N, C-alpha and C positions, 0 to 999 in steps of 0.2 A: 888659252894661254896663248900669248902673243911670242914671236921670235925676239930676242935681244936686236936691238936697233930698229925694229919695224916701225915704232913710232917716231923715231928720228929720221928714218928716210922718207917716211910718209910726211912730215913736217917739212922736209926739204924740198920734196917733189911739190908739195902745196904751194910753197913759197915761190918756186921757180915758175909755176903756172901762173900764179899771181903776178910775178913780175914780169913775165912775158905778156900777160894781158894788158899790164899799164903801160909796157913799151910799145905795145901796137898801138894803145890809145895815144901815146906821144907822137909816133912817127906817122903810123897810116893818115890821120886826117892832115899833118902838115904837107906829107907828099901829096896827097889828093885836092886841097885846098889852097895851098899856098902858090897859087899859079892864075893863067889868066881865065881858067874854068870858073873860079870863085873870087876870092881876094881882089884879083886885078882885072875882073871881068868889067869891061868898059860899060856895057849894058846894064849892070847893077847899080842901083842907086848907092851915093856914098853912105848912107846910114846901113844899109846891106851889107856892104862891105867892113863898116866898123863892127858890125855883130858878128860877122865871121872871122875877124881877127880876135877880138875878145872871146869867141868861143874857143877858139885855136890855143889862146894864152891860157884859158882856165882849164881845158882839159890837159895840157903840157904840165902846167903848174901842178895841178891836183894829183895828176898820177906820177909826178915825180915825189911827192909828198908820200903817195902810197906807196911806192917803192921803198922810201927811206922808212916809213913806219914799221915794214916788214922787218929789215935787216938791221935795224940802227935802234940802240937804247932799248925802251920799254917793251918793245915786242919780243924780246930775250927774258922780260922778267916774269911778273906774276901771270897765271892764267887769265885775269880781268884784262891786262893790257896785250895780251896776245890776241884774245877775241876782239878787242876795241881795234887793232892793227889790221887785223884779218878782215874785219867788216869792211874798214876803210878802204883797203886795198882791194876788195871785191868790188865795193859799191862804185867806184870810180869808173871803171870801164862798163859795169853794167848801166850804170847813169847815163854814161855817154853813149853805147850803142844800141840799146834796147828801144829809145825812141825812134829807131830807123824804122822800125815796124808800125809806129803809132802815125809819126809823120803823114803818111801816105793817105790816110783818111781824113785828113784834114782838106776841107776844099781848097783847091788853088795850088796845092803844093806838088811836086812833082820828084821822082828819084833823078833826074838828069835835067840838065839844061842844055837846049840844042845851041850850039853846034859840037856840045859835048857830050856825045853818048858814053853811057857807061856800059863797059862790057859787060856778055853775059855769059853764064856757063849752064847749057842745058835749059836756056830761056831765062834763068834766073839772074837778076841784076847781080853783078859780084859784089857791089857795096853791100848788099843784104846777106849774101853768102860770109862776106869778112865779119859783118856784125854779129851774126849768129854764131859764127865759131869763136868769135871773142868772148862772147857772153858765155858761151859753154865752157871756155877755158875758165875763166873768173868763178864760174860756181863749181867746177871741178877743182880748181885751187883752192877755194875756200872750205870746200867739202874734205879735200886731203887733208888739210891743216886741221880743221877741226877735229876730224877723227885722230889726228896725232895727239891732240889735247884729252880726248876721250880715253885713248889707250893709255896714256900717262897717269890717268886719274885713277 
């Protein structure tokens, strides 16, 4: 038997974690890439910068929609609508950040572009640490919100 309010608290915690993962997916890429290391890098071909801008716009738009799906309208309705909103809100940060671990295995890609080295913590690039933390946060939020639905059933 669960304590009263546990499901609601879990749902709120899950939504908060998913909201934070999506907010990070909006803010961190813009902070890291909307500058001379990426979008305004004169050494980058124009088409590479084009893809940088479209990737930033896509992640910001989808993350904003993910946050909205959690807190507005259908997410507060049926269990099926909550599942869809939760999945969407978790999928966007995972889809953005998880490829940070795939990209380096593609020949010719690097985690940094000189002369813009990525800071490291204990020898690990901080962009990988941030990616791992954001994916973990999204998964934890999805799990907490899913368990809230299971408790309510």
